[in-house]
Steps between C-alpha positions, in 0.01 A plus 500: 500500500722604219774317314762731650403380848615143406806603312808317622300249705529114467249315293346374829454848634356626164266196507375600849442867384309361200292273734424797729402727206277223360329464829426880513386514139279191522323555837257782517492717808872470609642809635834389616692176519818414690735207538652526850790293635462307820679768690254767368704658219328590173630293213268567226243771442215585265529877572580701186726729707737210545589522139798696385497812281333850466154347411502310837593814690204685346255246629619507864256597763566727796538213745516127517147456641358191332819429323693172498728637768202532744359165376838330577483623859141393538561155338796444736300591811204304404714193430652532844166547665342209325800260542474579877131439501546169319767385742273586802217305337710207381378588148811424302641729243306800366434469133283803435358807679217713364379817645179670362459871599247755403731665237717207394641156560853368594608147418811331614619168382807295600761410240693179558818656628331720771469784269149663461282622223282801611220664298302814568176500290191707461188441715309360196766248400392139458690349799487149355653608162783702701572197712509263201752713305711551810517117549604473129774758563618323812508162318705639213734716703554294815763264355709765342526743788834381629734679741699628203192634315373668827827672535503611138140635534581676829798672333277601195241650735771691694651642185152618369451722802 
């Protein structure tokens, strides 16, 4: 993420961008990170192509495969599926979902307002370290992710496209 991608945003929005950048920088093996609203819209992304400017355009890939846009769709679908399963099993609210695949991992963690944090990581990532840092992010971000901030982040993502 670049400073230009946070220009004009509120201090709360810049704070969330900083928290996400910090998560990506501190945790080895993260490929893509997304914060998704309860209705499945991408609010915050770690993708460099979400930044504004010519440098960002030069780093774009041919398609969104593996990007935060794909991750947002996957996170939203997984949340729906796991919430349905939890309801059928009388398991209460879903706190975290982890999927380990041959060539990667996907983690989904609930944020207090119904929003979700999704992470796509390499197959050799330390799952416990990823989950720990996700929990730190959720703890720090959950109380500031107000409806007003979600609206601001949504508009910011739309204007970056």
